[in-house]
SETIVEX-813314 format. One line per 2 residues: their letters; for each residue x, y, z of C-alpha. Coordinates in pm, whole numbers, plus 50000, padded with zeros to 5 digits. Example, Ala and Ser with C-alpha at 12.3 -4.5 7.8 and 13.67 -1.06 7.14 Angstrom:
% SETIVEX-813314
as> 51230/49550/50780 ~ 51367/49894/50714 $
% end
This chain:
% SETIVEX-813314
ma> 51425/53055/48848 ~ 51475/52723/49042 $
qe> 51236/52436/48967 ~ 51022/52331/49271 $
kn> 51033/51974/49341 ~ 50681/51845/49341 $
ne> 50618/51605/49617 ~ 50250/51505/49599 $
kg> 50247/51154/49478 ~ 50539/51075/49739 $
ia> 50307/51200/50028 ~ 50002/51003/49889 $
sl> 50213/50682/49823 ~ 50321/50728/50219 $
vl> 49958/50792/50330 ~ 49809/50521/50118 $
gl> 50091/50264/50228 ~ 50000/50332/50600 $
vs> 49627/50291/50527 ~ 49711/49949/50383 $
ii> 49900/49852/50703 ~ 49628/50001/50913 $
lg> 49316/49889/50728 ~ 49465/49558/50576 $
wi> 49232/49348/50758 ~ 48933/49486/50536 $
pl> 48933/49256/50236 ~ 48979/49502/49930 $
lg> 49071/49821/50102 ~ 49403/49689/50202 $
la> 49486/49547/49871 ~ 49376/49836/49663 $
sg> 49536/50098/49868 ~ 49868/49897/49904 $
il> 49866/49875/49495 ~ 49795/50225/49488 $
ai> 50098/50310/49717 ~ 50344/50124/49483 $
if> 50200/50278/49158 ~ 50224/50643/49327 $
ys> 50587/50571/49427 ~ 50667/50486/49085 $
qq> 50507/50809/48955 ~ 50704/51016/49214 $
ek> 51048/50838/49152 ~ 50989/50935/48769 $
vy> 50957/51320/48881 ~ 51180/51351/49186 $
sn> 51337/51078/49412 ~ 51286/51122/49778 $
dl> 51265/50953/50096 ~ 50890/51000/50159 $
at> 50832/50809/49807 ~ 51067/50533/49943 $
ag> 50873/50526/50281 ~ 50558/50474/50084 $
fv> 50703/50208/49879 ~ 50791/50009/50186 $
tg> 50469/50076/50351 ~ 50289/49975/50068 $
ii> 50487/49640/50051 ~ 50432/49561/50387 $
gl> 50045/49667/50389 ~ 50002/49459/50053 $
af> 50156/49171/50189 ~ 49970/49171/50534 $
sv> 49645/49204/50336 ~ 49726/48934/50118 $
iy> 49825/48708/50414 ~ 49516/48800/50607 $
ni> 49285/48738/50336 ~ 49423/48388/50249 $
iw> 49369/48299/50615 ~ 49024/48420/50642 $
lf> 48953/48245/50332 ~ 49089/47948/50459 $
ls> 48923/47958/50787 ~ 48588/48029/50635 $
tm> 48604/47737/50407 ~ 48704/47534/50690 $
ii> 48398/47657/50875 ~ 48137/47583/50591 $
hl> 48276/47221/50594 ~ 48207/47133/50959 $
% end
């Protein structure tokens, strides 16, 4: 009997990576989903390496970077407005 290749965490990584890109402007949601996408990628790579997990890793990194940059800009602008 051939062993089935489990791809659940790769799909979860891709979905969370896309969520982190789309909702990266929401302060904690973009950060959390980007980090979770990277975690699910690393867990999927231990079981079975595939393209969906790699795409999830890439989108997770992009979404995480976008969210961090957005949050830094938002924090900077909000402190500027307070000091006016």
